[in-house]
N, C-alpha and C positions, 0 to 999 in steps of 0.2 A: 894831462899828461899821456904820453903811449902806454905805461903800464895801467892807468885806470881804462882806458878805451880797450886793452888786452882783457881785462876782468870784464869788460862789457858784453863783449861778444865771444869770450872763451868758449870752448867747444862743449857743450851740454854733454855730461853724463861721464866726463874724462875728470874722474877722481882719483886721486893718487892709492896707490896701492900700499902704501905705507899705513894706513888707517886700519886701526884695529878696533874690535869689539871687546868687551869686558864678560865675567862672568860665564865663559863658555860660548859666546858668541863671537863669529867672526864678521868683520864689517863686509860687505856685499859691495863691491866696487866693480861691477860689470862696467866696461868701456862703451861708448855709444856707436863704436867701430867694433866690437866684438862680433864673432859669429853665431855665438851663444845665444839660443833662440830665449825669447822671454817667456817666463813663467804662465800659465792661464790664470784668470781670475779664480781666485778660490770659489768653491761652489757655493760656501756660506754666504762669501762676501757679496756674491751675485746677487743671493735673494736679500740681504741686509740693503745691496742699492735700490734695487725694485722697490721695498717698502719706503724708503727714503725720498724715492724720485715722485712716490704719490702724496707725500706729507710736505717737503721741506720745499721754501719758496725757491721756485726757477727766476731769480734776480734780474736776468735779462731780460724777461719777458713780463715784469709786473710797471706799474704804473711809475712808483717810484719806491726809496725807503721805506716810507712810512707803511706803505701797501705790504712790502716784505715782513717788516716786523708785526703787521697786524696778522699774517699767515704763521708766523712763527709762535705767537701766542697761542694759536688754536692748533697747536700740535699737542699729541697725548703726552701727558706728564711722565718722567720717567720714575718706575716703582722702584721700592726696596733701596732707601736712602743708607747708605753705610753711615753709621755709627763712629761719631768721633769725640772726644773730650769735651770738648766746650765749642760752640760759636757763638761770634760775637759781629753784629752788624753795627758799623759807625761811622763817622763824616770824618774827614781828612782835609786840610789846606791843600787847596791845588793852585796851578797857574792865574786860574780863572775863574775860582770859587770853588767852593767844598767839593770832594769827590767821595762817593761811597764806597766804602770796602768791608771784606768781610774777611775775619780773621777766625783759621780754622786750629783748634790745639788737637793734636793728637789722642788717640783712646789711651795707649799706653806709650811711656815715655820715660828715658831715665832720669834723675834727679839732675836737675844744674841747666843752665840755660840752653836750649836747644838750636839746632839749625833754623833759619827762616828761609823761605822760599818765596818771593814777590811773584804772584800769577798774573796774567794778563791772556783774558778770554780772546779765542778766534772770533770769526763773523766777519771777515773781509773788512774791518775798520768802521762797519755798518750795523752789523746785527749782533744778537746774544748780549749777555749780561751776568750779573752775579749769579743768578736763579740759572741758567744754560750750563754752568759752568761748576755748579754746585758740588756734583757727585765726583767730577774730576778733580776738584780740589780736596774732598776728604779722601779720597784714593793718595792722593799725593802727600798729606798730612800723615796719614796712619802709615803707609807702605816705609816712608823714609824719617818717622819721627821728628817729624819737623812741625815748625809753627807756620802755616800758609796765610799769606794775606793776599787775597783777591782784590783786584783794583777795577772798578768800574770806571773806564775811562771816556771823556767824550767821543762821540761816534760823528762819522760824517752820513751822511754831506754838510750838515747843519755845521759842522766843526771838521773842516779840513786840515790837512797835513801843516803846520806840526802839532795840531792841538793833540792827538792821542800821543805821540811821542813825548811830549813835553809834560802831559799828565803823569805819563808811564814813569818817566824820571824824576818828577817830583816825590810820586808816591814812593818810589824806591829809596829818596833820599830820606822822606819821612820814616819809613820804617828801620834806616840805618838809626836814624836819632833817637828813634822812639825805642829801642833793642831791648833796653833793661825791661821798659815798661810792658813790653810784649813778651817776654822769656826768652829773648832770641839772642844768640853770641852774634855778636856783631862781626865775629871773624869768620864766621861760617853763614855768610849771605848769599842766595843766588836767586837769578832770575827765571822765569820758566815761561811757557806758552807755546799754543798752537797756531798754526795757520797765521792770519794776522799778529795772534797774538805772540807767535815765534818771532815775528819781524820786531814786534816792539820789543820783544825779551833781548833779542840781538842789538838792536839800536841802543837800546840803554845800557847795555855793557861798553858801547863804543863812546857814548854820551858821559858815563861815569868816567872813563880814562881819559876824556879831552878835557873834562872839567874840574878834575883833580879828586873825583870821588862822589857816592861812597864806595870803596871797597869793594868788590863782590868778587866771589870765591867760584862762582859757577855760571854758566848758561845752558838750560835743557831747551833746545830748539825743535821742536815738532812738527815736522812737515813746514817749515818756516815759508812765509813770503821773503824772498832775497833780492829779487830783480824787479824794480817797477820802474827800468828805463825804457828807453825808445827801442829797443832790440830784446825786451823781454820774452819775446815769443817765437826767437831765433833757438831755445832751446829745445832738443829734439823733443824731450818729453811733453813739450805744448803742443806737438804734432801728433806723435804716438798716441796720447791719452786725451786728446781734446774732447772727446765725447764717449760718454758710456762708462764713465767710471764716477757716479754722483757729482763734483767738482769740474765744469767744463773749463776749457780756455776762454770761450766767451763770457762767462759769468765772472771769471779771474779780471778780465779787461773791464768790465764792468764794475766790479768792486774799486779797481783802481781808478776809474773816472770817477768815483764819487768822494775818493782819499784824497787825489792831487787837486791843488786848484789848477783852475783854467790857466794853460798855456806852460805849465810845470811839466819838465822833461824828466822828474824822478831820479836824476843823477844824484841828490844829495844824500851822502853817508848814512842820513838819520832816518832814509826810507828805502834806501838800496845800500843796505853796510856792505856790499862786497865793492863797494866802489869808495869806499875810505881809503886816504891814501897811504895808509899803513893798519895792519889789524894786529900789530905787535903789541903786548902788553895786555891782553884781554882776556878773560879769565878763561879756565877750562872749559869746554865744551860737550857735549854729547848732541848730535844731529841725526835726528829720526826722519828717514825716509819712505814712501810707500811705493812701490812698483808702478801701480795704476795710477799714479799721480802726475796732473800736469805739472805741479812745482817740483816734482823729483829731482830734475837735472840741477836747478839753481840752488836746493838745499845741498847737493851733493858737490857742486861746485866752492860754495862756500864754506864746506868741510874742508876742502882741499888747501882753499886759501888760507884758511886759518891754520892749517899745520904747516904750510908754506913759512907760515910768520912765527911760527915757533909756538904756537900755541897748542897745547895736549887736548885732542880731538878724540872722542870716540862717533864712529859713524855706523850706522844699523839701516839698511835697505830691507824692508818688510816684503816678500816676494808674495805677488796675487794679490795684495791687498790696495786699498785705495784712501784716498783723502778724508779724514774724520773719523776714522776707526780704531784711533789708539785706545779708548775708553771703553771698547767692544770686546773686552777680554771673556766676559761670558759666554760669547759666541765665536771667537773667532780665536784660533790658537796662536796664529801668527801675530794677534795683537797684544796676547800676554807676554810672547817672548818678546816682543818690542819695550814692553814696559818694563820686563826684567832686566833688558840691556841697560835701558834707561835710569831705573832707580839703581842699579847695581853702578853705574858712573857716577852719578849724584853720591851717592854713598861714601863712595872710595874717595872723592874730591872732600866729602864733608867729614871725612875722617870718622865713619861710623862703621866701617867695615873692619 
């Protein structure tokens, strides 16, 4: 339809000025045509990027996904694990075999069933696992007094679209069905993820609506991949932030090529959620973007489309920061502010405030 085509080519960065943050933070909604100059990269962020560039695989320059994963395994371990109440590893049934999951119970929590958050890790649908995002899930559980269930979905290119999306949906349905066993209040169930995991969270929200459940209360989308269509690189941020800020536009193209089957145009809403015929009836959302991220504009476009569909949305752009730094609050003040916004929005919708 013309409406879907408009969504595909909508001017990048044009985010509705009606979107607002919570907890004292206002959504940053500069339009792509505004004359306001971009903020410089945070100096601490620039140092972190230099360090990451030395150890993180440059996926568009490796032989294949296996080589990239081997480089990931060689990266230094993250110290200082945040203590939670309990961590359980288990297997749950998936669409084509069992899926590993990790359940995090918060360190301190009120009595009774807790909110539940189904978490999908990032990594371009190709990299990362339960261990790479263990610390992020511990923080998510403790900060929100919630049970977090982290999902180890099938990775591309061995398992291309829709494998990850179907695994993510099946796992979310399983968590809803086993809410009592997990100590979760099924009326307060959220999905969350970063980057490709944010894509899966957004897509699961649409899938759950389309398939009649499970009912979701919230979606936390941290610098999500939204647009995998043929015009994905027409967003201004894909040019403005093409290189120099950790994730590059060329690397995003590589990830997409690994995930999409040969000949797939990426217009399916379960991979490009902004292409859905309607976004009405989706759970409330918080969208976090980073100014120096190639994915910035598509995330902000999705926030605008959600708002236009009547979905409550909190949008926060972290100025001077880059893709992948949401959990680097120990080094970056802007990352801590982004966490505060995201967690305040989540807690508000989960009725924890």
